[in-house]
DOMARRO-254644 format. One record per residue (C-alpha): residue number from 0; residue in three letters; chain; x, y, z. Coordinates in steps of 0.02 Angstrom, whole numbers. Example, Ala and Ser with C-alpha at 12.3 -4.5 7.8 and 13.67 -1.06 7.14 Angstrom:
! residues 2
<r seq="0" type="ALA" mol="A" x="615" y="-225" z="390"/>
<r seq="1" type="SER" mol="A" x="684" y="-53" z="357"/>
This chain:
! residues 232
<r seq="0" type="MET" mol="A" x="3386" y="6520" z="5053"/>
<r seq="1" type="TYR" mol="A" x="3390" y="6574" z="4871"/>
<r seq="2" type="GLU" mol="A" x="3554" y="6571" z="4775"/>
<r seq="3" type="TYR" mol="A" x="3604" y="6752" z="4747"/>
<r seq="4" type="ARG" mol="A" x="3726" y="6709" z="4608"/>
<r seq="5" type="LYS" mol="A" x="3583" y="6642" z="4501"/>
<r seq="6" type="LEU" mol="A" x="3486" y="6806" z="4507"/>
<r seq="7" type="THR" mol="A" x="3487" y="6926" z="4360"/>
<r seq="8" type="PRO" mol="A" x="3554" y="7104" z="4389"/>
<r seq="9" type="GLU" mol="A" x="3374" y="7165" z="4391"/>
<r seq="10" type="GLN" mol="A" x="3326" y="7035" z="4522"/>
<r seq="11" type="LYS" mol="A" x="3476" y="7082" z="4629"/>
<r seq="12" type="THR" mol="A" x="3426" y="7266" z="4621"/>
<r seq="13" type="GLU" mol="A" x="3247" y="7223" z="4668"/>
<r seq="14" type="LEU" mol="A" x="3307" y="7116" z="4813"/>
<r seq="15" type="VAL" mol="A" x="3405" y="7262" z="4885"/>
<r seq="16" type="ARG" mol="A" x="3255" y="7377" z="4862"/>
<r seq="17" type="GLN" mol="A" x="3142" y="7255" z="4953"/>
<r seq="18" type="ARG" mol="A" x="3261" y="7249" z="5101"/>
<r seq="19" type="LEU" mol="A" x="3279" y="7438" z="5109"/>
<r seq="20" type="VAL" mol="A" x="3091" y="7469" z="5097"/>
<r seq="21" type="ARG" mol="A" x="3078" y="7379" z="5264"/>
<r seq="22" type="GLY" mol="A" x="3172" y="7520" z="5347"/>
<r seq="23" type="PHE" mol="A" x="3357" y="7494" z="5321"/>
<r seq="24" type="PRO" mol="A" x="3456" y="7602" z="5328"/>
<r seq="25" type="PRO" mol="A" x="3374" y="7761" z="5396"/>
<r seq="26" type="HIS" mol="A" x="3350" y="7902" z="5270"/>
<r seq="27" type="SER" mol="A" x="3450" y="8027" z="5373"/>
<r seq="28" type="PRO" mol="A" x="3593" y="8017" z="5498"/>
<r seq="29" type="PRO" mol="A" x="3537" y="8004" z="5679"/>
<r seq="30" type="HIS" mol="A" x="3557" y="8142" z="5808"/>
<r seq="31" type="LEU" mol="A" x="3650" y="8044" z="5939"/>
<r seq="32" type="ASN" mol="A" x="3613" y="8064" z="6123"/>
<r seq="33" type="GLN" mol="A" x="3650" y="7968" z="6281"/>
<r seq="34" type="ASN" mol="A" x="3501" y="7853" z="6252"/>
<r seq="35" type="ASP" mol="A" x="3559" y="7794" z="6081"/>
<r seq="36" type="ALA" mol="A" x="3648" y="7628" z="6059"/>
<r seq="37" type="ILE" mol="A" x="3726" y="7633" z="5886"/>
<r seq="38" type="TYR" mol="A" x="3876" y="7519" z="5869"/>
<r seq="39" type="LEU" mol="A" x="4005" y="7473" z="5741"/>
<r seq="40" type="LEU" mol="A" x="4002" y="7283" z="5740"/>
<r seq="41" type="THR" mol="A" x="4151" y="7194" z="5665"/>
<r seq="42" type="GLY" mol="A" x="4174" y="7009" z="5633"/>
<r seq="43" type="ALA" mol="A" x="4328" y="6925" z="5562"/>
<r seq="44" type="CYS" mol="A" x="4380" y="6756" z="5498"/>
<r seq="45" type="TYR" mol="A" x="4496" y="6659" z="5613"/>
<r seq="46" type="ASN" mol="A" x="4678" y="6702" z="5576"/>
<r seq="47" type="HIS" mol="A" x="4611" y="6824" z="5445"/>
<r seq="48" type="VAL" mol="A" x="4595" y="6685" z="5316"/>
<r seq="49" type="HIS" mol="A" x="4497" y="6734" z="5160"/>
<r seq="50" type="HIS" mol="A" x="4347" y="6618" z="5173"/>
<r seq="51" type="LEU" mol="A" x="4232" y="6742" z="5083"/>
<r seq="52" type="VAL" mol="A" x="4324" y="6770" z="4920"/>
<r seq="53" type="ALA" mol="A" x="4176" y="6695" z="4826"/>
<r seq="54" type="SER" mol="A" x="4045" y="6831" z="4805"/>
<r seq="55" type="GLN" mol="A" x="3901" y="6713" z="4844"/>
<r seq="56" type="ARG" mol="A" x="3973" y="6684" z="5018"/>
<r seq="57" type="ARG" mol="A" x="3985" y="6871" z="5052"/>
<r seq="58" type="GLN" mol="A" x="3808" y="6895" z="4990"/>
<r seq="59" type="TRP" mol="A" x="3744" y="6752" z="5097"/>
<r seq="60" type="VAL" mol="A" x="3822" y="6831" z="5252"/>
<r seq="61" type="LEU" mol="A" x="3746" y="7000" z="5208"/>
<r seq="62" type="ASP" mol="A" x="3574" y="6928" z="5173"/>
<r seq="63" type="ARG" mol="A" x="3570" y="6822" z="5330"/>
<r seq="64" type="PHE" mol="A" x="3622" y="6966" z="5441"/>
<r seq="65" type="PHE" mol="A" x="3487" y="7075" z="5363"/>
<r seq="66" type="GLU" mol="A" x="3356" y="6943" z="5394"/>
<r seq="67" type="LEU" mol="A" x="3404" y="6926" z="5576"/>
<r seq="68" type="PHE" mol="A" x="3424" y="7112" z="5610"/>
<r seq="69" type="ILE" mol="A" x="3251" y="7139" z="5536"/>
<r seq="70" type="GLU" mol="A" x="3181" y="6997" z="5641"/>
<r seq="71" type="TYR" mol="A" x="3252" y="7072" z="5802"/>
<r seq="72" type="GLY" mol="A" x="3206" y="7252" z="5758"/>
<r seq="73" type="MET" mol="A" x="3382" y="7321" z="5741"/>
<r seq="74" type="ALA" mol="A" x="3408" y="7460" z="5614"/>
<r seq="75" type="VAL" mol="A" x="3553" y="7437" z="5494"/>
<r seq="76" type="HIS" mol="A" x="3639" y="7603" z="5456"/>
<r seq="77" type="ALA" mol="A" x="3785" y="7541" z="5349"/>
<r seq="78" type="TRP" mol="A" x="3876" y="7383" z="5299"/>
<r seq="79" type="VAL" mol="A" x="4021" y="7307" z="5204"/>
<r seq="80" type="VAL" mol="A" x="4070" y="7124" z="5185"/>
<r seq="81" type="LEU" mol="A" x="4248" y="7083" z="5129"/>
<r seq="82" type="PRO" mol="A" x="4337" y="6918" z="5098"/>
<r seq="83" type="ASN" mol="A" x="4395" y="6897" z="5278"/>
<r seq="84" type="HIS" mol="A" x="4293" y="7017" z="5385"/>
<r seq="85" type="TYR" mol="A" x="4140" y="7129" z="5388"/>
<r seq="86" type="HIS" mol="A" x="4076" y="7288" z="5470"/>
<r seq="87" type="PHE" mol="A" x="3897" y="7336" z="5514"/>
<r seq="88" type="LEU" mol="A" x="3837" y="7499" z="5589"/>
<r seq="89" type="ILE" mol="A" x="3687" y="7447" z="5693"/>
<r seq="90" type="HIS" mol="A" x="3562" y="7522" z="5814"/>
<r seq="91" type="VAL" mol="A" x="3575" y="7385" z="5945"/>
<r seq="92" type="THR" mol="A" x="3418" y="7358" z="6048"/>
<r seq="93" type="ASP" mol="A" x="3463" y="7195" z="6134"/>
<r seq="94" type="PHE" mol="A" x="3639" y="7130" z="6161"/>
<r seq="95" type="LYS" mol="A" x="3579" y="6957" z="6208"/>
<r seq="96" type="ALA" mol="A" x="3489" y="6947" z="6042"/>
<r seq="97" type="LEU" mol="A" x="3645" y="7014" z="5957"/>
<r seq="98" type="SER" mol="A" x="3747" y="6870" z="6023"/>
<r seq="99" type="GLU" mol="A" x="3616" y="6749" z="5956"/>
<r seq="100" type="ILE" mol="A" x="3622" y="6833" z="5785"/>
<r seq="101" type="PHE" mol="A" x="3810" y="6810" z="5773"/>
<r seq="102" type="ARG" mol="A" x="3797" y="6631" z="5835"/>
<r seq="103" type="LEU" mol="A" x="3671" y="6589" z="5699"/>
<r seq="104" type="VAL" mol="A" x="3767" y="6672" z="5557"/>
<r seq="105" type="HIS" mol="A" x="3938" y="6607" z="5608"/>
<r seq="106" type="GLY" mol="A" x="3876" y="6434" z="5653"/>
<r seq="107" type="THR" mol="A" x="3780" y="6401" z="5493"/>
<r seq="108" type="SER" mol="A" x="3914" y="6472" z="5379"/>
<r seq="109" type="SER" mol="A" x="4053" y="6376" z="5466"/>
<r seq="110" type="HIS" mol="A" x="3959" y="6213" z="5450"/>
<r seq="111" type="ASP" mol="A" x="3912" y="6237" z="5267"/>
<r seq="112" type="TRP" mol="A" x="4080" y="6305" z="5207"/>
<r seq="113" type="ASN" mol="A" x="4179" y="6169" z="5296"/>
<r seq="114" type="ILE" mol="A" x="4075" y="6039" z="5204"/>
<r seq="115" type="GLU" mol="A" x="4101" y="6131" z="5039"/>
<r seq="116" type="ASP" mol="A" x="4288" y="6144" z="5067"/>
<r seq="117" type="HIS" mol="A" x="4308" y="5968" z="5141"/>
<r seq="118" type="LYS" mol="A" x="4377" y="6044" z="5302"/>
<r seq="119" type="ARG" mol="A" x="4269" y="5973" z="5439"/>
<r seq="120" type="GLY" mol="A" x="4311" y="6042" z="5611"/>
<r seq="121" type="ARG" mol="A" x="4401" y="6195" z="5541"/>
<r seq="122" type="LYS" mol="A" x="4377" y="6356" z="5641"/>
<r seq="123" type="VAL" mol="A" x="4309" y="6486" z="5521"/>
<r seq="124" type="TRP" mol="A" x="4262" y="6637" z="5628"/>
<r seq="125" type="TYR" mol="A" x="4341" y="6734" z="5769"/>
<r seq="126" type="ARG" mol="A" x="4234" y="6826" z="5896"/>
<r seq="127" type="PHE" mol="A" x="4149" y="6990" z="5849"/>
<r seq="128" type="SER" mol="A" x="4186" y="7160" z="5924"/>
<r seq="129" type="ASP" mol="A" x="4079" y="7314" z="5955"/>
<r seq="130" type="ARG" mol="A" x="4119" y="7499" z="5965"/>
<r seq="131" type="ALA" mol="A" x="3990" y="7626" z="6023"/>
<r seq="132" type="MET" mol="A" x="3966" y="7786" z="5925"/>
<r seq="133" type="ARG" mol="A" x="4009" y="7933" z="6039"/>
<r seq="134" type="SER" mol="A" x="3954" y="8080" z="5932"/>
<r seq="135" type="GLU" mol="A" x="3887" y="8129" z="5761"/>
<r seq="136" type="ARG" mol="A" x="4066" y="8155" z="5703"/>
<r seq="137" type="HIS" mol="A" x="4112" y="7981" z="5760"/>
<r seq="138" type="TYR" mol="A" x="3959" y="7912" z="5672"/>
<r seq="139" type="ASN" mol="A" x="3993" y="7998" z="5507"/>
<r seq="140" type="THR" mol="A" x="4178" y="7956" z="5510"/>
<r seq="141" type="THR" mol="A" x="4131" y="7774" z="5541"/>
<r seq="142" type="LEU" mol="A" x="4009" y="7781" z="5396"/>
<r seq="143" type="ASN" mol="A" x="4147" y="7844" z="5281"/>
<r seq="144" type="TYR" mol="A" x="4266" y="7712" z="5348"/>
<r seq="145" type="ILE" mol="A" x="4145" y="7570" z="5311"/>
<r seq="146" type="HIS" mol="A" x="4123" y="7629" z="5132"/>
<r seq="147" type="TYR" mol="A" x="4311" y="7654" z="5109"/>
<r seq="148" type="ASN" mol="A" x="4354" y="7483" z="5180"/>
<r seq="149" type="PRO" mol="A" x="4368" y="7387" z="5014"/>
<r seq="150" type="VAL" mol="A" x="4495" y="7515" z="4956"/>
<r seq="151" type="LYS" mol="A" x="4590" y="7516" z="5120"/>
<r seq="152" type="HIS" mol="A" x="4614" y="7328" z="5107"/>
<r seq="153" type="GLN" mol="A" x="4655" y="7338" z="4921"/>
<r seq="154" type="TRP" mol="A" x="4506" y="7240" z="4858"/>
<r seq="155" type="ALA" mol="A" x="4443" y="7384" z="4751"/>
<r seq="156" type="LYS" mol="A" x="4509" y="7542" z="4671"/>
<r seq="157" type="SER" mol="A" x="4351" y="7638" z="4717"/>
<r seq="158" type="PRO" mol="A" x="4220" y="7610" z="4852"/>
<r seq="159" type="TYR" mol="A" x="4090" y="7608" z="4712"/>
<r seq="160" type="ASP" mol="A" x="4171" y="7452" z="4638"/>
<r seq="161" type="TRP" mol="A" x="4126" y="7341" z="4786"/>
<r seq="162" type="GLN" mol="A" x="3955" y="7261" z="4778"/>
<r seq="163" type="GLU" mol="A" x="3929" y="7207" z="4959"/>
<r seq="164" type="SER" mol="A" x="3927" y="7384" z="5028"/>
<r seq="165" type="SER" mol="A" x="3795" y="7510" z="5080"/>
<r seq="166" type="ILE" mol="A" x="3880" y="7646" z="4977"/>
<r seq="167" type="HIS" mol="A" x="3766" y="7604" z="4831"/>
<r seq="168" type="TRP" mol="A" x="3612" y="7641" z="4935"/>
<r seq="169" type="TYR" mol="A" x="3686" y="7805" z="4997"/>
<r seq="170" type="LEU" mol="A" x="3735" y="7853" z="4820"/>
<r seq="171" type="GLU" mol="A" x="3558" y="7824" z="4758"/>
<r seq="172" type="GLU" mol="A" x="3475" y="7913" z="4905"/>
<r seq="173" type="PHE" mol="A" x="3592" y="8061" z="4930"/>
<r seq="174" type="GLY" mol="A" x="3696" y="8078" z="4772"/>
<r seq="175" type="ARG" mol="A" x="3882" y="8089" z="4740"/>
<r seq="176" type="ASP" mol="A" x="3899" y="8271" z="4794"/>
<r seq="177" type="ARG" mol="A" x="3832" y="8231" z="4968"/>
<r seq="178" type="LEU" mol="A" x="3951" y="8083" z="4984"/>
<r seq="179" type="ARG" mol="A" x="4097" y="8194" z="4934"/>
<r seq="180" type="GLN" mol="A" x="4045" y="8321" z="5064"/>
<r seq="181" type="LEU" mol="A" x="4037" y="8187" z="5199"/>
<r seq="182" type="TRP" mol="A" x="4207" y="8122" z="5145"/>
<r seq="183" type="THR" mol="A" x="4294" y="8291" z="5158"/>
<r seq="184" type="THR" mol="A" x="4202" y="8344" z="5317"/>
<r seq="185" type="TYR" mol="A" x="4232" y="8181" z="5410"/>
<r seq="186" type="PRO" mol="A" x="4400" y="8110" z="5346"/>
<r seq="187" type="VAL" mol="A" x="4445" y="7936" z="5403"/>
<r seq="188" type="ARG" mol="A" x="4630" y="7977" z="5428"/>
<r seq="189" type="ASP" mol="A" x="4702" y="7831" z="5529"/>
<r seq="190" type="TYR" mol="A" x="4533" y="7765" z="5585"/>
<r seq="191" type="GLY" mol="A" x="4543" y="7577" z="5611"/>
<r seq="192" type="LYS" mol="A" x="4729" y="7573" z="5645"/>
<r seq="193" type="GLY" mol="A" x="4771" y="7434" z="5765"/>
<r seq="194" type="TRP" mol="A" x="4603" y="7346" z="5757"/>
<r seq="195" type="ASP" mol="A" x="4558" y="7334" z="5572"/>
<r seq="196" type="ASP" mol="A" x="4726" y="7274" z="5506"/>
<r seq="197" type="TYR" mol="A" x="4662" y="7118" z="5421"/>
<r seq="198" type="SER" mol="A" x="4813" y="7077" z="5315"/>
<r seq="199" type="SER" mol="A" x="4793" y="6942" z="5185"/>
<r seq="200" type="ILE" mol="A" x="4809" y="6756" z="5216"/>
<r seq="201" type="SER" mol="A" x="4770" y="6646" z="5067"/>
<r seq="202" type="ASP" mol="A" x="4592" y="6586" z="5050"/>
<r seq="203" type="THR" mol="A" x="4574" y="6400" z="5081"/>
<r seq="204" type="SER" mol="A" x="4415" y="6370" z="4984"/>
<r seq="205" type="GLY" mol="A" x="4496" y="6370" z="4812"/>
<r seq="206" type="ALA" mol="A" x="4386" y="6514" z="4753"/>
<r seq="207" type="GLU" mol="A" x="4465" y="6642" z="4640"/>
<r seq="208" type="ALA" mol="A" x="4488" y="6821" z="4698"/>
<r seq="209" type="PRO" mol="A" x="4393" y="6958" z="4605"/>
<r seq="210" type="THR" mol="A" x="4494" y="6997" z="4450"/>
<r seq="211" type="THR" mol="A" x="4448" y="7182" z="4448"/>
<r seq="212" type="ASN" mol="A" x="4535" y="7215" z="4613"/>
<r seq="213" type="SER" mol="A" x="4704" y="7135" z="4584"/>
<r seq="214" type="GLY" mol="A" x="4847" y="7249" z="4631"/>
<r seq="215" type="ALA" mol="A" x="4734" y="7395" z="4674"/>
<r seq="216" type="GLU" mol="A" x="4814" y="7530" z="4777"/>
<r seq="217" type="ALA" mol="A" x="4721" y="7616" z="4916"/>
<r seq="218" type="PRO" mol="A" x="4716" y="7807" z="4901"/>
<r seq="219" type="THR" mol="A" x="4779" y="7916" z="5041"/>
<r seq="220" type="THR" mol="A" x="4670" y="7934" z="5194"/>
<r seq="221" type="ASN" mol="A" x="4743" y="8098" z="5253"/>
<r seq="222" type="SER" mol="A" x="4626" y="8239" z="5300"/>
<r seq="223" type="GLY" mol="A" x="4648" y="8319" z="5129"/>
<r seq="224" type="ALA" mol="A" x="4597" y="8163" z="5035"/>
<r seq="225" type="GLU" mol="A" x="4465" y="8187" z="4902"/>
<r seq="226" type="ALA" mol="A" x="4309" y="8085" z="4889"/>
<r seq="227" type="PRO" mol="A" x="4314" y="7947" z="4758"/>
<r seq="228" type="THR" mol="A" x="4266" y="8008" z="4586"/>
<r seq="229" type="THR" mol="A" x="4253" y="7843" z="4494"/>
<r seq="230" type="SER" mol="A" x="4089" y="7831" z="4401"/>
<r seq="231" type="ASP" mol="A" x="3965" y="7699" z="4453"/>
């Protein structure tokens, strides 16, 4: 596995393009029906500890999931990786394979990070959860929620400030006006309440938190909330 942190900005951009050329995410929202199996998949660090404060760890998790989803033929519709949890919107084709994907990502990262942090035997990950998309509204609200997640958890002032997010692909493919339209048409409101309350517990790896996000306040998520206007 290459070291993402050593890549130039141009190489990072090209890496993302190479992944997306292979079919991820789709170029238009799906028309959901009873035969579809699109799920919001969420994984969290045990006790919500911030094991992924270092950007290279978040990028490793993102890259490894992409590799495995591609290998098993599962389309990735959206993603975000934060310091203590992640969300993927996935067209699941095989739940047995899905369990294997999570086992591989969580197992390898736990082993490597515990060696790095001199914490052998430490439990890094909690189990993952899945939520099926019930309608196009549910799908689009979930899409907005994934992109808003760094702001919700106060890691960024704008969704566009967070690197490990699919919002950059959607911005490039559809433009800011389309994202604003989606935001106002499908507001997140209290989406995630009760199951995405990953309050902070200090990171144990000794990595420093991103300095651009310190003290950021999350904007309102009421139905009248405006789409983020921060420039890229």
